[in-house]
All heavy atoms as TSV, in Angstrom:
chain	resi	resn	atom	element	x	y	z
A	1	MET	N	N	80.520	112.234	102.447
A	1	MET	CA	C	79.267	112.898	102.279
A	1	MET	C	C	78.907	113.559	103.600
A	1	MET	O	O	78.808	112.916	104.642
A	1	MET	CB	C	78.193	111.901	101.886
A	1	MET	CG	C	76.836	112.517	101.719
A	1	MET	SD	S	75.679	111.287	101.095
A	1	MET	CE	C	74.492	111.353	102.391
A	2	MET	N	N	78.727	114.847	103.577
A	2	MET	CA	C	78.403	115.598	104.780
A	2	MET	C	C	76.904	115.483	105.043
A	2	MET	O	O	76.081	115.632	104.151
A	2	MET	CB	C	78.812	117.041	104.622
A	2	MET	CG	C	78.753	117.828	105.887
A	2	MET	SD	S	79.715	119.329	105.835
A	2	MET	CE	C	81.267	118.767	106.475
A	3	LEU	N	N	76.572	115.185	106.299
A	3	LEU	CA	C	75.178	115.058	106.714
A	3	LEU	C	C	74.750	116.327	107.457
A	3	LEU	O	O	75.588	117.047	107.972
A	3	LEU	CB	C	75.031	113.838	107.622
A	3	LEU	CG	C	75.403	112.491	106.985
A	3	LEU	CD1	C	75.326	111.380	108.033
A	3	LEU	CD2	C	74.477	112.186	105.831
A	4	PRO	N	N	73.454	116.581	107.519
A	4	PRO	CA	C	72.975	117.743	108.273
A	4	PRO	C	C	73.501	117.696	109.709
A	4	PRO	O	O	73.437	116.655	110.372
A	4	PRO	CB	C	71.451	117.596	108.247
A	4	PRO	CG	C	71.181	116.769	107.035
A	4	PRO	CD	C	72.350	115.836	106.914
A	5	GLY	N	N	74.042	118.792	110.173
A	5	GLY	CA	C	74.579	118.865	111.524
A	5	GLY	C	C	76.061	118.612	111.611
A	5	GLY	O	O	76.681	118.890	112.626
A	6	ASP	N	N	76.679	118.064	110.567
A	6	ASP	CA	C	78.121	117.857	110.561
A	6	ASP	C	C	78.841	119.179	110.439
A	6	ASP	O	O	78.472	120.050	109.664
A	6	ASP	CB	C	78.554	116.960	109.390
A	6	ASP	CG	C	78.186	115.506	109.558
A	6	ASP	OD1	O	77.831	115.120	110.684
A	6	ASP	OD2	O	78.258	114.773	108.556
A	7	VAL	N	N	79.891	119.341	111.230
A	7	VAL	CA	C	80.710	120.540	111.148
A	7	VAL	C	C	82.025	120.212	110.399
A	7	VAL	O	O	82.485	120.981	109.600
A	7	VAL	CB	C	81.043	121.105	112.545
A	7	VAL	CG1	C	81.988	122.286	112.461
A	7	VAL	CG2	C	79.767	121.497	113.271
A	8	LEU	N	N	82.551	119.028	110.662
A	8	LEU	CA	C	83.838	118.636	110.064
A	8	LEU	C	C	83.811	117.153	109.772
A	8	LEU	O	O	83.389	116.359	110.627
A	8	LEU	CB	C	84.955	118.970	111.053
A	8	LEU	CG	C	86.369	118.767	110.568
A	8	LEU	CD1	C	87.230	119.910	111.044
A	8	LEU	CD2	C	86.905	117.467	111.064
A	9	ILE	N	N	84.241	116.765	108.585
A	9	ILE	CA	C	84.353	115.346	108.260
A	9	ILE	C	C	85.705	115.107	107.571
A	9	ILE	O	O	86.281	116.027	106.983
A	9	ILE	CB	C	83.220	114.815	107.381
A	9	ILE	CG1	C	83.161	115.529	106.027
A	9	ILE	CG2	C	81.880	114.899	108.102
A	9	ILE	CD1	C	82.191	114.901	105.047
A	10	CYS	N	N	86.211	113.900	107.643
A	10	CYS	CA	C	87.464	113.506	106.993
A	10	CYS	C	C	87.291	112.177	106.283
A	10	CYS	O	O	87.817	111.154	106.716
A	10	CYS	CB	C	88.571	113.375	108.033
A	10	CYS	SG	S	89.556	114.822	108.228
A	11	PRO	N	N	86.545	112.156	105.177
A	11	PRO	CA	C	86.348	110.879	104.483
A	11	PRO	C	C	87.596	110.491	103.675
A	11	PRO	O	O	88.361	111.359	103.259
A	11	PRO	CB	C	85.174	111.186	103.536
A	11	PRO	CG	C	85.333	112.642	103.252
A	11	PRO	CD	C	85.850	113.244	104.525
A	12	PRO	N	N	87.808	109.202	103.462
A	12	PRO	CA	C	88.931	108.785	102.632
A	12	PRO	C	C	88.689	109.177	101.175
A	12	PRO	O	O	87.544	109.215	100.724
A	12	PRO	CB	C	88.967	107.275	102.789
A	12	PRO	CG	C	87.602	106.889	103.183
A	12	PRO	CD	C	87.043	108.057	103.958
A	13	VAL	N	N	89.756	109.442	100.472
A	13	VAL	CA	C	89.666	109.754	99.035
A	13	VAL	C	C	89.776	108.428	98.298
A	13	VAL	O	O	90.751	107.688	98.451
A	13	VAL	CB	C	90.794	110.717	98.599
A	13	VAL	CG1	C	90.775	110.886	97.100
A	13	VAL	CG2	C	90.648	112.046	99.303
A	14	VAL	N	N	88.746	108.101	97.521
A	14	VAL	CA	C	88.732	106.859	96.754
A	14	VAL	C	C	88.827	107.224	95.285
A	14	VAL	O	O	87.965	107.898	94.763
A	14	VAL	CB	C	87.444	106.073	97.028
A	14	VAL	CG1	C	87.428	104.785	96.216
A	14	VAL	CG2	C	87.293	105.780	98.504
A	15	ARG	N	N	89.885	106.781	94.664
A	15	ARG	CA	C	90.062	107.064	93.247
A	15	ARG	C	C	89.987	105.777	92.456
A	15	ARG	O	O	90.756	104.862	92.665
A	15	ARG	CB	C	91.424	107.724	93.019
A	15	ARG	CG	C	91.472	109.079	93.645
A	15	ARG	CD	C	92.461	109.961	92.911
A	15	ARG	NE	N	92.295	111.320	93.381
A	15	ARG	CZ	C	93.250	112.039	93.956
A	15	ARG	NH1	N	94.444	111.517	94.105
A	15	ARG	NH2	N	93.022	113.247	94.354
A	16	THR	N	N	89.027	105.722	91.563
A	16	THR	CA	C	88.897	104.542	90.715
A	16	THR	C	C	88.935	104.933	89.241
A	16	THR	O	O	88.792	104.084	88.370
A	16	THR	CB	C	87.582	103.803	90.995
A	16	THR	OG1	O	86.487	104.690	90.780
A	16	THR	CG2	C	87.534	103.256	92.399
A	17	GLN	N	N	89.110	106.220	88.972
A	17	GLN	CA	C	89.126	106.683	87.587
A	17	GLN	C	C	90.251	106.018	86.805
A	17	GLN	O	O	91.393	106.037	87.209
A	17	GLN	CB	C	89.304	108.193	87.554
A	17	GLN	CG	C	89.113	108.797	86.212
A	17	GLN	CD	C	89.211	110.335	86.261
A	17	GLN	OE1	O	89.618	110.901	87.249
A	17	GLN	NE2	N	88.822	110.954	85.193
A	18	GLY	N	N	89.886	105.401	85.708
A	18	GLY	CA	C	90.888	104.749	84.879
A	18	GLY	C	C	91.244	103.347	85.348
A	18	GLY	O	O	92.018	102.656	84.717
A	19	LYS	N	N	90.736	102.931	86.480
A	19	LYS	CA	C	91.003	101.606	87.027
A	19	LYS	C	C	89.680	100.993	87.470
A	19	LYS	O	O	88.727	101.676	87.778
A	19	LYS	CB	C	91.911	101.696	88.254
A	19	LYS	CG	C	93.269	102.272	87.986
A	19	LYS	CD	C	94.058	102.297	89.277
A	19	LYS	CE	C	95.410	102.945	89.059
A	19	LYS	NZ	N	96.177	103.036	90.299
A	20	LYS	N	N	89.659	99.659	87.530
A	20	LYS	CA	C	88.498	99.013	88.066
A	20	LYS	C	C	88.455	99.288	89.563
A	20	LYS	O	O	89.472	99.430	90.220
A	20	LYS	CB	C	88.584	97.491	87.877
A	20	LYS	CG	C	88.282	97.048	86.466
A	20	LYS	CD	C	88.018	95.565	86.429
A	20	LYS	CE	C	89.318	94.817	86.236
A	20	LYS	NZ	N	89.146	93.377	86.148
A	21	CYS	N	N	87.273	99.381	90.086
A	21	CYS	CA	C	87.101	99.554	91.519
A	21	CYS	C	C	87.767	98.367	92.219
A	21	CYS	O	O	87.594	97.222	91.810
A	21	CYS	CB	C	85.620	99.657	91.843
A	21	CYS	SG	S	85.281	99.868	93.577
A	22	ARG	N	N	88.521	98.641	93.284
A	22	ARG	CA	C	89.224	97.575	93.997
A	22	ARG	C	C	88.266	96.531	94.558
A	22	ARG	O	O	88.634	95.363	94.691
A	22	ARG	CB	C	90.061	98.171	95.124
A	22	ARG	CG	C	91.063	99.227	94.694
A	22	ARG	CD	C	92.123	98.686	93.842
A	22	ARG	NE	N	93.085	97.894	94.590
A	22	ARG	CZ	C	94.223	97.496	94.125
A	22	ARG	NH1	N	94.579	97.816	92.910
A	22	ARG	NH2	N	95.031	96.786	94.848
A	23	ALA	N	N	87.042	96.922	94.867
A	23	ALA	CA	C	86.073	95.993	95.430
A	23	ALA	C	C	85.735	94.879	94.451
A	23	ALA	O	O	85.456	93.745	94.863
A	23	ALA	CB	C	84.803	96.723	95.837
A	24	VAL	N	N	85.787	95.173	93.160
A	24	VAL	CA	C	85.492	94.156	92.145
A	24	VAL	C	C	86.451	92.984	92.273
A	24	VAL	O	O	86.042	91.809	92.216
A	24	VAL	CB	C	85.549	94.756	90.714
A	24	VAL	CG1	C	85.431	93.673	89.680
A	24	VAL	CG2	C	84.483	95.805	90.553
A	25	GLY	N	N	87.709	93.250	92.505
A	25	GLY	CA	C	88.698	92.193	92.683
A	25	GLY	C	C	88.421	91.341	93.908
A	25	GLY	O	O	88.572	90.107	93.888
A	26	TYR	N	N	88.015	91.994	94.985
A	26	TYR	CA	C	87.678	91.250	96.199
A	26	TYR	C	C	86.453	90.364	95.989
A	26	TYR	O	O	86.439	89.213	96.381
A	26	TYR	CB	C	87.400	92.225	97.358
A	26	TYR	CG	C	88.658	92.758	97.999
A	26	TYR	CD1	C	89.172	93.992	97.610
A	26	TYR	CD2	C	89.326	92.049	98.970
A	26	TYR	CE1	C	90.328	94.493	98.188
A	26	TYR	CE2	C	90.483	92.530	99.561
A	26	TYR	CZ	C	90.966	93.760	99.157
A	26	TYR	OH	O	92.119	94.251	99.722
A	27	VAL	N	N	85.429	90.892	95.361
A	27	VAL	CA	C	84.220	90.124	95.091
A	27	VAL	C	C	84.554	88.911	94.212
A	27	VAL	O	O	84.112	87.797	94.472
A	27	VAL	CB	C	83.143	91.003	94.430
A	27	VAL	CG1	C	81.974	90.137	93.931
A	27	VAL	CG2	C	82.643	92.068	95.388
A	28	ASP	N	N	85.367	89.118	93.211
A	28	ASP	CA	C	85.787	88.033	92.306
A	28	ASP	C	C	86.474	86.925	93.101
A	28	ASP	O	O	86.169	85.748	92.921
A	28	ASP	CB	C	86.694	88.576	91.213
A	28	ASP	CG	C	87.118	87.504	90.234
A	28	ASP	OD1	O	86.243	86.833	89.655
A	28	ASP	OD2	O	88.344	87.307	90.066
A	29	LYS	N	N	87.393	87.296	93.960
A	29	LYS	CA	C	88.138	86.286	94.737
A	29	LYS	C	C	87.202	85.535	95.682
A	29	LYS	O	O	87.322	84.313	95.848
A	29	LYS	CB	C	89.269	86.954	95.531
A	29	LYS	CG	C	90.388	87.440	94.620
A	29	LYS	CD	C	91.445	88.170	95.410
A	29	LYS	CE	C	92.508	88.723	94.454
A	29	LYS	NZ	N	93.540	89.474	95.162
A	30	ILE	N	N	86.290	86.257	96.310
A	30	ILE	CA	C	85.341	85.618	97.243
A	30	ILE	C	C	84.424	84.660	96.503
A	30	ILE	O	O	84.172	83.545	96.962
A	30	ILE	CB	C	84.537	86.672	98.008
A	30	ILE	CG1	C	85.475	87.420	98.964
A	30	ILE	CG2	C	83.382	86.040	98.778
A	30	ILE	CD1	C	84.862	88.671	99.581
A	31	LEU	N	N	83.931	85.066	95.333
A	31	LEU	CA	C	83.068	84.190	94.544
A	31	LEU	C	C	83.802	82.961	94.034
A	31	LEU	O	O	83.195	81.928	93.766
A	31	LEU	CB	C	82.451	84.959	93.374
A	31	LEU	CG	C	81.413	86.031	93.760
A	31	LEU	CD1	C	80.963	86.806	92.528
A	31	LEU	CD2	C	80.228	85.426	94.481
A	32	LYS	N	N	85.115	83.057	93.925
A	32	LYS	CA	C	85.919	81.918	93.501
A	32	LYS	C	C	86.376	81.062	94.678
A	32	LYS	O	O	87.168	80.158	94.494
A	32	LYS	CB	C	87.125	82.388	92.694
A	32	LYS	CG	C	86.744	82.952	91.339
A	32	LYS	CD	C	87.944	83.435	90.557
A	32	LYS	CE	C	87.506	83.963	89.191
A	32	LYS	NZ	N	88.618	84.564	88.462
A	33	GLY	N	N	85.871	81.383	95.893
A	33	GLY	CA	C	86.131	80.527	97.031
A	33	GLY	C	C	87.081	81.057	98.098
A	33	GLY	O	O	87.307	80.385	99.098
A	34	ALA	N	N	87.679	82.212	97.884
A	34	ALA	CA	C	88.591	82.741	98.892
A	34	ALA	C	C	87.797	83.127	100.145
A	34	ALA	O	O	86.648	83.577	100.060
A	34	ALA	CB	C	89.339	83.945	98.344
A	35	LYS	N	N	88.425	82.956	101.293
A	35	LYS	CA	C	87.795	83.366	102.541
A	35	LYS	C	C	88.045	84.858	102.732
A	35	LYS	O	O	89.182	85.317	102.625
A	35	LYS	CB	C	88.378	82.593	103.713
A	35	LYS	CG	C	88.084	81.111	103.671
A	35	LYS	CD	C	88.703	80.422	104.853
A	35	LYS	CE	C	88.497	78.926	104.759
A	35	LYS	NZ	N	89.184	78.228	105.851
A	36	PRO	N	N	86.991	85.641	102.991
A	36	PRO	CA	C	87.178	87.088	103.169
A	36	PRO	C	C	88.222	87.432	104.224
A	36	PRO	O	O	88.958	88.385	104.082
A	36	PRO	CB	C	85.793	87.562	103.575
A	36	PRO	CG	C	84.839	86.572	102.998
A	36	PRO	CD	C	85.585	85.257	103.071
A	37	GLY	N	N	88.304	86.639	105.274
A	37	GLY	CA	C	89.283	86.898	106.334
A	37	GLY	C	C	90.721	86.700	105.901
A	37	GLY	O	O	91.649	87.178	106.549
A	38	ASP	N	N	90.925	85.977	104.793
A	38	ASP	CA	C	92.282	85.749	104.288
A	38	ASP	C	C	92.757	86.824	103.321
A	38	ASP	O	O	93.920	86.851	102.945
A	38	ASP	CB	C	92.374	84.391	103.590
A	38	ASP	CG	C	92.175	83.232	104.571
A	38	ASP	OD1	O	92.362	83.427	105.785
A	38	ASP	OD2	O	91.833	82.126	104.107
A	39	LEU	N	N	91.836	87.694	102.890
A	39	LEU	CA	C	92.198	88.729	101.915
A	39	LEU	C	C	92.809	89.918	102.664
A	39	LEU	O	O	92.411	90.267	103.772
A	39	LEU	CB	C	90.961	89.184	101.140
A	39	LEU	CG	C	90.288	88.098	100.286
A	39	LEU	CD1	C	89.016	88.651	99.648
A	39	LEU	CD2	C	91.223	87.585	99.229
A	40	PRO	N	N	93.815	90.559	102.038
A	40	PRO	CA	C	94.460	91.696	102.706
A	40	PRO	C	C	93.528	92.903	102.793
A	40	PRO	O	O	92.661	93.094	101.958
A	40	PRO	CB	C	95.649	92.012	101.794
A	40	PRO	CG	C	95.247	91.496	100.436
A	40	PRO	CD	C	94.372	90.299	100.720
A	41	ILE	N	N	93.728	93.660	103.831
A	41	ILE	CA	C	92.935	94.882	104.030
A	41	ILE	C	C	93.709	96.046	103.409
A	41	ILE	O	O	94.904	96.192	103.647
A	41	ILE	CB	C	92.711	95.155	105.530
A	41	ILE	CG1	C	91.869	94.029	106.126
A	41	ILE	CG2	C	92.032	96.502	105.741
A	41	ILE	CD1	C	91.730	94.106	107.612
A	42	GLU	N	N	93.010	96.835	102.640
A	42	GLU	CA	C	93.654	98.023	102.038
A	42	GLU	C	C	93.196	99.249	102.797
A	42	GLU	O	O	91.994	99.483	102.938
A	42	GLU	CB	C	93.307	98.144	100.558
A	42	GLU	CG	C	93.957	97.071	99.729
A	42	GLU	CD	C	93.809	97.335	98.251
A	42	GLU	OE1	O	93.553	98.479	97.861
A	42	GLU	OE2	O	93.949	96.373	97.485
A	43	GLN	N	N	94.129	100.017	103.281
A	43	GLN	CA	C	93.834	101.235	104.011
A	43	GLN	C	C	93.897	102.425	103.081
A	43	GLN	O	O	94.739	102.477	102.191
A	43	GLN	CB	C	94.851	101.440	105.147
A	43	GLN	CG	C	94.813	100.354	106.199
A	43	GLN	CD	C	93.571	100.415	107.064
A	43	GLN	OE1	O	92.992	101.485	107.244
A	43	GLN	NE2	N	93.149	99.302	107.585
A	44	PRO	N	N	93.027	103.414	103.265
A	44	PRO	CA	C	93.133	104.643	102.449
A	44	PRO	C	C	94.444	105.358	102.771
A	44	PRO	O	O	94.919	105.277	103.903
A	44	PRO	CB	C	91.920	105.473	102.868
A	44	PRO	CG	C	91.448	104.888	104.144
A	44	PRO	CD	C	91.920	103.475	104.201
A	45	THR	N	N	94.986	106.024	101.803
A	45	THR	CA	C	96.249	106.743	101.986
A	45	THR	C	C	96.036	108.258	101.983
A	45	THR	O	O	96.938	108.990	102.311
A	45	THR	CB	C	97.265	106.377	100.902
A	45	THR	OG1	O	96.681	106.666	99.622
A	45	THR	CG2	C	97.638	104.905	100.973
A	46	ARG	N	N	94.865	108.698	101.588
A	46	ARG	CA	C	94.586	110.134	101.566
A	46	ARG	C	C	93.173	110.367	102.077
A	46	ARG	O	O	92.268	109.602	101.805
A	46	ARG	CB	C	94.705	110.651	100.127
A	46	ARG	CG	C	94.338	112.117	99.986
A	46	ARG	CD	C	95.180	112.864	99.000
A	46	ARG	NE	N	94.848	114.177	98.592
A	46	ARG	CZ	C	94.088	115.098	99.149
A	46	ARG	NH1	N	93.461	114.837	100.226
A	46	ARG	NH2	N	93.904	116.288	98.633
A	47	PHE	N	N	93.029	111.451	102.817
A	47	PHE	CA	C	91.731	111.835	103.343
A	47	PHE	C	C	91.419	113.273	102.901
A	47	PHE	O	O	92.332	114.048	102.647
A	47	PHE	CB	C	91.699	111.761	104.868
A	47	PHE	CG	C	91.831	110.352	105.375
A	47	PHE	CD1	C	93.089	109.787	105.569
A	47	PHE	CD2	C	90.722	109.597	105.649
A	47	PHE	CE1	C	93.209	108.485	106.024
A	47	PHE	CE2	C	90.836	108.295	106.101
A	47	PHE	CZ	C	92.082	107.732	106.287
A	48	LYS	N	N	90.154	113.576	102.792
A	48	LYS	CA	C	89.702	114.897	102.364
A	48	LYS	C	C	89.102	115.601	103.583
A	48	LYS	O	O	88.259	115.028	104.271
A	48	LYS	CB	C	88.651	114.729	101.275
A	48	LYS	CG	C	88.063	115.979	100.741
A	48	LYS	CD	C	87.036	115.639	99.643
A	48	LYS	CE	C	86.388	116.889	99.112
A	48	LYS	NZ	N	85.400	116.587	98.085
A	49	LEU	N	N	89.550	116.811	103.851
A	49	LEU	CA	C	89.022	117.571	104.984
A	49	LEU	C	C	87.919	118.491	104.482
A	49	LEU	O	O	88.146	119.352	103.621
A	49	LEU	CB	C	90.128	118.398	105.655
A	49	LEU	CG	C	89.706	119.339	106.783
A	49	LEU	CD1	C	89.044	118.562	107.906
A	49	LEU	CD2	C	90.896	120.128	107.279
A	50	VAL	N	N	86.706	118.329	105.029
A	50	VAL	CA	C	85.562	119.134	104.643
A	50	VAL	C	C	85.054	119.842	105.911
A	50	VAL	O	O	84.801	119.193	106.916
A	50	VAL	CB	C	84.421	118.282	104.031
A	50	VAL	CG1	C	83.259	119.171	103.602
A	50	VAL	CG2	C	84.946	117.471	102.849
A	51	ILE	N	N	84.904	121.173	105.831
A	51	ILE	CA	C	84.443	121.956	106.970
A	51	ILE	C	C	83.167	122.690	106.569
A	51	ILE	O	O	83.122	123.337	105.548
A	51	ILE	CB	C	85.505	122.975	107.412
A	51	ILE	CG1	C	86.798	122.249	107.819
A	51	ILE	CG2	C	84.988	123.835	108.555
A	51	ILE	CD1	C	87.938	123.174	108.122
A	52	ASN	N	N	82.140	122.571	107.435
A	52	ASN	CA	C	80.890	123.267	107.204
A	52	ASN	C	C	80.815	124.457	108.175
A	52	ASN	O	O	80.440	124.318	109.335
A	52	ASN	CB	C	79.707	122.333	107.430
A	52	ASN	CG	C	78.385	122.939	106.987
A	52	ASN	OD1	O	78.231	124.145	107.008
A	52	ASN	ND2	N	77.450	122.085	106.622
A	53	LEU	N	N	81.235	125.638	107.692
A	53	LEU	CA	C	81.243	126.827	108.533
A	53	LEU	C	C	79.840	127.275	108.905
A	53	LEU	O	O	79.604	127.813	109.983
A	53	LEU	CB	C	81.986	127.959	107.822
A	53	LEU	CG	C	83.481	127.744	107.596
A	53	LEU	CD1	C	84.067	128.895	106.798
A	53	LEU	CD2	C	84.189	127.576	108.924
A	54	LYS	N	N	78.884	127.037	108.008
A	54	LYS	CA	C	77.498	127.442	108.260
A	54	LYS	C	C	76.957	126.702	109.494
A	54	LYS	O	O	76.373	127.319	110.389
A	54	LYS	CB	C	76.640	127.136	107.034
A	54	LYS	CG	C	75.194	127.540	107.180
A	54	LYS	CD	C	74.429	127.202	105.894
A	54	LYS	CE	C	72.951	127.534	106.038
A	54	LYS	NZ	N	72.191	127.163	104.827
A	55	THR	N	N	77.140	125.393	109.558
A	55	THR	CA	C	76.692	124.624	110.704
A	55	THR	C	C	77.480	124.987	111.958
A	55	THR	O	O	76.905	125.120	113.037
A	55	THR	CB	C	76.815	123.102	110.435
A	55	THR	OG1	O	76.013	122.784	109.290
A	55	THR	CG2	C	76.363	122.280	111.618
A	56	GLY	N	N	78.776	125.175	111.815
A	56	GLY	CA	C	79.600	125.583	112.938
A	56	GLY	C	C	79.114	126.887	113.551
A	56	GLY	O	O	79.018	127.001	114.784
A	57	LYS	N	N	78.801	127.839	112.704
A	57	LYS	CA	C	78.324	129.138	113.183
A	57	LYS	C	C	76.978	128.973	113.897
A	57	LYS	O	O	76.740	129.556	114.940
A	57	LYS	CB	C	78.179	130.109	112.010
A	57	LYS	CG	C	77.781	131.499	112.413
A	57	LYS	CD	C	77.723	132.422	111.212
A	57	LYS	CE	C	77.284	133.826	111.647
A	57	LYS	NZ	N	77.180	134.731	110.496
A	58	ALA	N	N	76.079	128.145	113.329
A	58	ALA	CA	C	74.773	127.913	113.933
A	58	ALA	C	C	74.909	127.259	115.319
A	58	ALA	O	O	74.058	127.464	116.182
A	58	ALA	CB	C	73.909	127.043	113.016
A	59	LEU	N	N	75.966	126.496	115.520
A	59	LEU	CA	C	76.214	125.832	116.809
A	59	LEU	C	C	77.042	126.692	117.749
A	59	LEU	O	O	77.352	126.290	118.874
A	59	LEU	CB	C	76.903	124.489	116.584
A	59	LEU	CG	C	76.089	123.435	115.852
A	59	LEU	CD1	C	76.950	122.213	115.523
A	59	LEU	CD2	C	74.896	123.018	116.688
A	60	GLY	N	N	77.452	127.873	117.285
A	60	GLY	CA	C	78.260	128.755	118.111
A	60	GLY	C	C	79.718	128.364	118.168
A	60	GLY	O	O	80.425	128.720	119.102
A	61	LEU	N	N	80.181	127.622	117.189
A	61	LEU	CA	C	81.583	127.171	117.152
A	61	LEU	C	C	82.365	128.078	116.218
A	61	LEU	O	O	81.863	128.549	115.202
A	61	LEU	CB	C	81.666	125.744	116.636
A	61	LEU	CG	C	80.892	124.677	117.438
A	61	LEU	CD1	C	80.930	123.343	116.711
A	61	LEU	CD2	C	81.466	124.546	118.820
A	62	SER	N	N	83.633	128.260	116.549
A	62	SER	CA	C	84.493	128.985	115.630
A	62	SER	C	C	85.607	128.029	115.166
A	62	SER	O	O	86.190	127.299	115.987
A	62	SER	CB	C	85.115	130.233	116.288
A	62	SER	OG	O	85.902	129.858	117.407
A	63	VAL	N	N	85.860	128.025	113.895
A	63	VAL	CA	C	86.891	127.176	113.324
A	63	VAL	C	C	88.104	128.031	113.062
A	63	VAL	O	O	88.004	129.055	112.398
A	63	VAL	CB	C	86.390	126.499	112.000
A	63	VAL	CG1	C	87.460	125.602	111.428
A	63	VAL	CG2	C	85.109	125.714	112.266
A	64	PRO	N	N	89.279	127.633	113.572
A	64	PRO	CA	C	90.460	128.436	113.373
A	64	PRO	C	C	90.764	128.645	111.882
A	64	PRO	O	O	90.656	127.700	111.105
A	64	PRO	CB	C	91.581	127.612	114.033
A	64	PRO	CG	C	90.874	126.678	114.958
A	64	PRO	CD	C	89.542	126.425	114.356
A	65	PRO	N	N	91.158	129.868	111.507
A	65	PRO	CA	C	91.475	130.141	110.104
A	65	PRO	C	C	92.566	129.228	109.542
A	65	PRO	O	O	92.532	128.881	108.375
A	65	PRO	CB	C	91.941	131.591	110.122
A	65	PRO	CG	C	91.337	132.195	111.349
A	65	PRO	CD	C	91.235	131.065	112.326
A	66	SER	N	N	93.490	128.817	110.385
A	66	SER	CA	C	94.563	127.922	109.916
A	66	SER	C	C	93.991	126.564	109.492
A	66	SER	O	O	94.478	125.943	108.553
A	66	SER	CB	C	95.626	127.742	110.989
A	66	SER	OG	O	95.047	127.199	112.182
A	67	LEU	N	N	92.936	126.116	110.174
A	67	LEU	CA	C	92.303	124.842	109.792
A	67	LEU	C	C	91.491	125.010	108.518
A	67	LEU	O	O	91.534	124.168	107.633
A	67	LEU	CB	C	91.413	124.338	110.940
A	67	LEU	CG	C	90.754	122.977	110.735
A	67	LEU	CD1	C	91.814	121.888	110.554
A	67	LEU	CD2	C	89.862	122.637	111.905
A	68	VAL	N	N	90.781	126.139	108.423
A	68	VAL	CA	C	90.013	126.422	107.193
A	68	VAL	C	C	90.938	126.501	105.999
A	68	VAL	O	O	90.596	126.015	104.926
A	68	VAL	CB	C	89.199	127.737	107.376
A	68	VAL	CG1	C	88.524	128.112	106.064
A	68	VAL	CG2	C	88.174	127.599	108.484
A	69	ALA	N	N	92.111	127.063	106.183
A	69	ALA	CA	C	93.081	127.216	105.082
A	69	ALA	C	C	93.572	125.873	104.559
A	69	ALA	O	O	93.943	125.746	103.389
A	69	ALA	CB	C	94.269	128.068	105.523
A	70	THR	N	N	93.592	124.862	105.411
A	70	THR	CA	C	94.074	123.545	104.970
A	70	THR	C	C	92.970	122.631	104.435
A	70	THR	O	O	93.259	121.547	103.947
A	70	THR	CB	C	94.789	122.808	106.117
A	70	THR	OG1	O	93.867	122.579	107.176
A	70	THR	CG2	C	95.964	123.601	106.651
A	71	ALA	N	N	91.709	123.070	104.547
A	71	ALA	CA	C	90.590	122.227	104.136
A	71	ALA	C	C	90.562	122.034	102.620
A	71	ALA	O	O	90.909	122.956	101.868
A	71	ALA	CB	C	89.268	122.853	104.595
A	72	ASP	N	N	90.130	120.868	102.193
A	72	ASP	CA	C	89.954	120.587	100.769
A	72	ASP	C	C	88.653	121.200	100.269
A	72	ASP	O	O	88.532	121.524	99.097
A	72	ASP	CB	C	89.922	119.070	100.523
A	72	ASP	CG	C	91.256	118.416	100.870
A	72	ASP	OD1	O	92.234	118.705	100.188
A	72	ASP	OD2	O	91.281	117.621	101.842
A	73	GLU	N	N	87.667	121.307	101.160
A	73	GLU	CA	C	86.368	121.870	100.788
A	73	GLU	C	C	85.806	122.631	102.003
A	73	GLU	O	O	85.860	122.113	103.128
A	73	GLU	CB	C	85.421	120.757	100.382
A	73	GLU	CG	C	84.078	121.226	99.902
A	73	GLU	CD	C	83.147	120.079	99.496
A	73	GLU	OE1	O	83.641	118.955	99.266
A	73	GLU	OE2	O	81.943	120.302	99.417
A	74	VAL	N	N	85.302	123.828	101.767
A	74	VAL	CA	C	84.695	124.623	102.833
A	74	VAL	C	C	83.284	125.001	102.399
A	74	VAL	O	O	83.089	125.558	101.309
A	74	VAL	CB	C	85.522	125.902	103.126
A	74	VAL	CG1	C	84.838	126.743	104.175
A	74	VAL	CG2	C	86.949	125.545	103.545
A	75	ILE	N	N	82.324	124.675	103.257
A	75	ILE	CA	C	80.936	125.035	102.979
A	75	ILE	C	C	80.629	126.277	103.812
A	75	ILE	O	O	80.753	126.262	105.016
A	75	ILE	CB	C	79.982	123.883	103.341
A	75	ILE	CG1	C	80.338	122.638	102.509
A	75	ILE	CG2	C	78.527	124.282	103.149
A	75	ILE	CD1	C	79.675	121.386	102.940
A	76	GLU	N	N	80.270	127.367	103.121
A	76	GLU	CA	C	80.059	128.644	103.805
A	76	GLU	C	C	78.627	128.956	104.080
A	76	GLU	O	O	77.720	128.615	103.550
A	76	GLU	CB	C	80.690	129.765	102.995
A	76	GLU	CG	C	82.146	129.453	102.763
A	76	GLU	CD	C	83.050	130.642	102.929
A	76	GLU	OE1	O	82.675	131.598	103.613
A	76	GLU	OE2	O	84.124	130.604	102.373
């Protein structure tokens, strides 16, 4: 989620469509007595590149066209 003043963000892509949210499994294990520190950590495998050209321009920044071309989302 881009906040006011952000020029570039790289949030992880979380896909739960068609599957239960992974957090539900963790909550279930913890409620059944598992120690949170003993549960494996899952790292995101994909990130989304979002560039806000409007904010960049207002700050006097220029974003290289090659970076804009690779962005998943561009706010103009």
